[in-house]
N, C-alpha and C positions, 0 to 999 in steps of 0.2 A: 783149919781145913782150907785148902787152896781152891780159889775160884777158878772158873773156866776162863781160859784167855779169850779176849775179844779180838785177838789178831786173826785176820781172815786166813784161810788155808791157802798155801801156795801150791801151784801146779808144777809138776815135773814131768817132762816129756822128752824121751830119748830121740834125738834127731835121726839116729841111725836105725830106728825101728819103725817101720811103716805101719805096723799094726798095734804098737804098744798103746795101752789105755792110759790116759792121764790120770794121775792120782794126786790126792791132797797130801800135804806134808805128814799127816798122820796115817798115811797108807790107805785111806778110804777112796774108793773109786768115785770119779766125778760123773760117770754116766757115759753111755755110748755116744750120745750126740756130740761129745767133746772130741771125738777122734774119728768118727766115721765121716770122712770128707769125700764128697762126690765132686771130683775134680772139675768135670765139665757141666756142672749146674751153674746157675746164675744167682744163688742165694747169698753169696758174699762178693765183695770187690775182687778178691783174689781168684775166686772161681769164675767170675765174669771175664776177667782178664784172659784166663786160661782158654775159655770157650771162644772168645774173639780171636786169640792168637791161632788156635787150631783151625778156625773157619777160614781166616785169611790165607794161612799156608796151604790149606787144601784147595782153595780157589786158585791161588797162584800156580800150584803144581798142576792142577787140572788144565788150566788155560795154557800153561806152558807145553804140556803134552800135545795139545791141539795145534799150537803154533810150530812145534818141532815137526810134526807131520806135514804141515802145510809148507814150511819153509825149506824143508830138506827133500821132499819127494822128488823133485825134478832131477837134481844133481845125483841123487842116489840111483834113480832109474838110469840116468846116462852112464853111471859108473858100473851098471850091470848088477846092482845090489838089490833091485826091486824098490818100488815106491815107498814102502813102509819100513825098510831096513833100520834106519836110524831111529825112527819112532819106536819100534819094538824094543830096541836096546834101552831107550830112555824109559819106556813103559816098565821094563824089567827092573831098572834101578829104582824106579818110583814104587814098585810093588815090594821091593826089598826095603827101601828107605822108610816108607810110611809105617810099617809095623815096628821098625827099629825106633822110630820116633816115639810111638806109644809105649814100647817097652822101656825106653829111656826115661819117659815121663813117670813111670812107676818106680823106678829105682831110686832109693833115698839119695838126697843131695849129699849126705855124708860120704856115700861111696864115690861119687864123681869128684869130690873135692878132698879125697882121703889120700893116703900114701900110695894107692895104686896109680896115682897120676905119673909117678916116676917111671912105672912100667910103660904107660902110654907114651911118655916123652921119649924113652929110650927106643921103643919100637918105631916111633916116627922118624927119629934120627937115622936108625938103621935103614929104613925104607928109603929116606932121601939119599943116603949114601950109595945105595944100590943102583941109583939112576946113573952113576958114573962107572958102572960095570957093564958087561955085555948085555945084561937085561935092560938096560936103559936105552931109550930111543929119543931122537931129536925131532921135534915138530915145529916147523916155521922158526928155526934158529934157536929155539929153546930146548935144553936138555932137561926135561922135567917129568918124563913119563917112564913108567915101567911096563914092559910087554910081558904079560903073563900067559901068553898063548891064547887063552879063550877070550881075554879082554885086556885092555890097558887101564892103568890107574895112574893118578897123579898124586904122588905122596905129599906134596905141599899143601893139598886140600885137607888132608887129614891133620897136618900140623896146625891148621887154624883152629879146629875145635879142641884139640889137645892143649894148645897154649891157653885157651880160655879156662879150662878146668884146672890145669897146672898152676897157672897165675893165681886162681882162686885159692888153691891149697896153700901156696906160698904166703900170700897176704894174710890169710887166717892164722897160719902157723907163726909168722914173724910178728904180727901185731904191731905193737908200739916201737919194736926194734927197727921198723922201716924209717924211723926218724933219722937214723944213722946211715949215711950214704954207703958205708962199708957193708952194711947188711943188704944193700941193693945191688951194687955193682957185681960182686962175685956170685952170691947165691941166686940171684935172679938174672942179672945181666949177662952172665956167661952162657947159660943154657939158651937163652933167647938169641944171643949172637950166633951160637952154632946152628940153630934151626934157620934163621934168616940167612946166615952165611952160606949154607948149603943151597938154598934157593938162589942166592946171587951167583954161585959157581955155575948154575944152570942157565944164567942170563935171563931169568924170567923176572924182569923188572916190575911188571904189573903185579905179580904175586908178592914180591918183596915189599912193595908199597902197601898192599893190603895187610900183610903180617905186621908191618911197622905200626899202621894205624890201629890195628887191633890191640897191640900191646900197650900203646899210649892210651887208647880209650879205656881198656880194662883197668889200668893203674889209676887214671884219673877218676873214673867212676868209683873205683875202690878206695879213694880218699888219699892217694899218695901226694906228698908235698909238691906243689906246683914248680918249685924252682928245680927239683930233680927232673920233672917231666920236660921242662923248658930246655934243659941241657941235652937230654935224649932227643928231643924233637929237632933242635938245631943240628945235632950230629946226624940224625936221620936225613934231614934235607941236604946236608953237604954230601953224604953218601949217595943220595939219589941223583944228584947233579953230577957227581963224579962218574957213576955208572952210565948215565946218559951221554956223558962227554966222550967216553972212550969207545962208543959204538957209533960208527959212521952212519948206519941206518937210522938210528934214533936221532942223531944230530940233524940229519936231513929232514926227518919228519917234523922235529920241533921247529927248526928254523923256517921251513916253508909254512908251517902253521902260523907263526907269529909275523911273518913277512906280509901275509895277505895275498901273495901271488903264488898260486899253486896250480900245477898243471894237472887237470882232472883226468888226463890220459896216462898219468905216470903216478907220482907219489900220492896224489889226492884222489885216485880212482875209487877207492873204497868209501871215503867220506862223501865224495861228490854223488855217487850212486845212492848212498844213504839218503842224501838230501832229495835226490830225484824220486825215491820211493815215498818219502814223507810228503813231497809236494803232490804226487799223483794221488795219494790217499785223500787229500783234501779234508773236508769236515766229516763226512760219513764213511769214507773208505770205498774201495772197489769191490769189497765182499771176500769173504773167507776163500782161500784157494785161488783168487784171481790176480795175485801179485805178478808183475813182470820182472821185477828186480831179482827174484829168486831164480830166473832162467839164466844163471851163470853170469849175470851182470854184477851182482853184489857178493863179494867174497864173505865167507863166514855168516851167510844170511841166517843160519839156524843157531849161531853161537853169539859171537860178540855184537852182531848187528841185527839180532832178532827183533829189537825194538823198532828198527826201521820198517820191517815187514808187518809188525803190528800196526804201525801207523799207516802203511799203504793199504792193508786189507780192512782195517777197522776205522781209519781216519783219525781225526783229532780226538774224537769221542773215546775211541778204544785206547789210544795212547794216554790220554788224560785219566782214564779209569785205572790203568796200570799204576800211574803215579800216585793216585789216590790210595790205591791198596798198599803201596809202600809207605805212604805217609801214615795210614792207619796202623800198619805194622810197627812203625817207629814209635807211635804214641802208646800202643799196647806194651811194647817192650819197656818203654819208660815207666809206665805205670806199675809193671811187675817189679822193675828195679826199685822204685820208690816204696812199694809195699813190703819189701823184704828187709829184715834187720840183720840177716846173716852175712857177715863180711865176705865170705866166699861166694855166696849167691849174688851179691852185688857186683863183685868183679866179673863173675861168669856172664851175667846179663849185660853188664857194660861192654864186655869184650865182643859178645855176639852182636849187640847193637851197633857197635862201631864197624865191625866187619861187614855185616849186611848192608847197612845204610851207606857205607863208603863205596862198596861195590856198585850198588844200585845208582848211586849219584854219578859216579865216574862213567859208567856204561852209558846211561842216558845222556850225560854231558857230551860224550864223544860222538854219539850218533847225532846230536843236535849241533855239533861243530864248536862246542864251547871249550873243548880240550883236545889236544892231539891224541892220536890212536895209541891206547896203552895196553890193549889186549886183555881187558877185564870182562868176564861174562856177566850176565844180568841173573842175579840169584833166583832160583826156582824155575826160571823160564828158558834159559839158554840150555842147549844140549850139552851133556857132559855127566856121566855117571858118578865119578868121584865127587864132583862138586854138589850134585843133587843129594847124595846119600849123606855126606858129611853135614850139609846144611840142615837136612831133616833131623839128624842126630842132635845137632846143636839146638834146634827148636824143642826137641824132646827134653833136653837138660833144663832149658829154660822153663818148660812146663813143670818139671820137677821142683824148681825153685818156687814156682807159683803154688804148687801143691804143699810144699813145705810151709809157705806163708798161710795157706789156707787152714793147715792143721794147727799152727800156732794160734791163729785167730779163733778157731773153734775151741781150743783149750782155754784161752783167756775168757771167751764168752761163757763157757761152762763154769769157770772159777767165779766169775762175776755174778752169775745167777745164784750159785751156792752161797756166796757172801750175802747176796740180797735176802735169801730165804732165812739164813741165820739171823740176820738183822731184824726181820719182820717177826720171827719167832721169839727173840729175845725181848722185844719191846713190850708185849703183853705181860710177860713174866715179871719184868722190872716194875711195871705199873701196879700189878697185884701185890708185890712186895711192899711197895710204898704205902698202898692203902691199908695193909695190915699193920704196919709200924704206926700209922696214923691213929688207928682205933686203939692201939695199946697206950 
């Protein structure tokens, strides 16, 4: 007669089923506690990370709405649109984006990194190509917008989140084949080159640089061989230098920045008035709504240079608080990346981390005069509907990764408890059998 195997039951959990109950290898249920995961509780590290991420994002979005209202009211009124015109548009996109983020967090990670990503990628390429039709419009020398009548959108913003999930799908699908450069150049490199190339045709160098950093970061966090990434990075730097060199405006901005002699009434008007705004803010700021730079002195006060208005109205304390929030966001994203074992999830989180942190760093560095003006908005804070919605959706997908990790952790914990119970039950039985054999 065969004795019972002492091997602990193994758990099986379908990643594409958000409500599937974990079962043992023999088909026995492990119990509800193994799969009912409250995403925004703090009972596990994965849930704590999700709660922190959501809290930081909502804080940034809420503060961003306040600052868009403050920084845009004067110029909007002067243009005859009403004080709160741009604020109401931003609020509308936030009202759309936040529910989308929450919905995205409930969608299984397997969907985001499944074959549907090819449809997402194809749709993004089509939208980018439409920019060069009569639907496309040019803004400040960059042809990267679509006029849909009721609103305008920037397809390159959608490309950011789509590239994150598509790269996750490709890395998970290719696996160890990525050790062969031929499995990288055509299957991954060609679609990425098309997306970035369309952005290049629109002469939006700032967005191109963000896309390049996103791709490199996603692949690095996904574990791609460093020599491949080094070759791609060198090619990207050469391409960026070439694009800057063929544009007289960019050449002037870069050379004047590095020369140290810049006319504050000409090329350095924007950066100089950004400095003036920060200097006027001092340590405590002049108070919400009391900025003078936004009275047509500082171009893009509600967008690329919103950090300068924050520094003027809230002082060093307010500006430093924003930096702290972005540092906290970076730490939470890295914690989520470290906590997931799913290859696609690691690529997605790594890509989102690289994208958001690079944009935040460049934007703040430009305002502080550490970099020449590149036209990169501050995530969550700058005005711009396409950027806000896509960034919030990206955060929702990261929350889906955290939820997936929490579910795996719950299933593992349930299996461990069951194994412990089986061991404790078997111990008295074995002891009784030993005593019985001794009496005989």
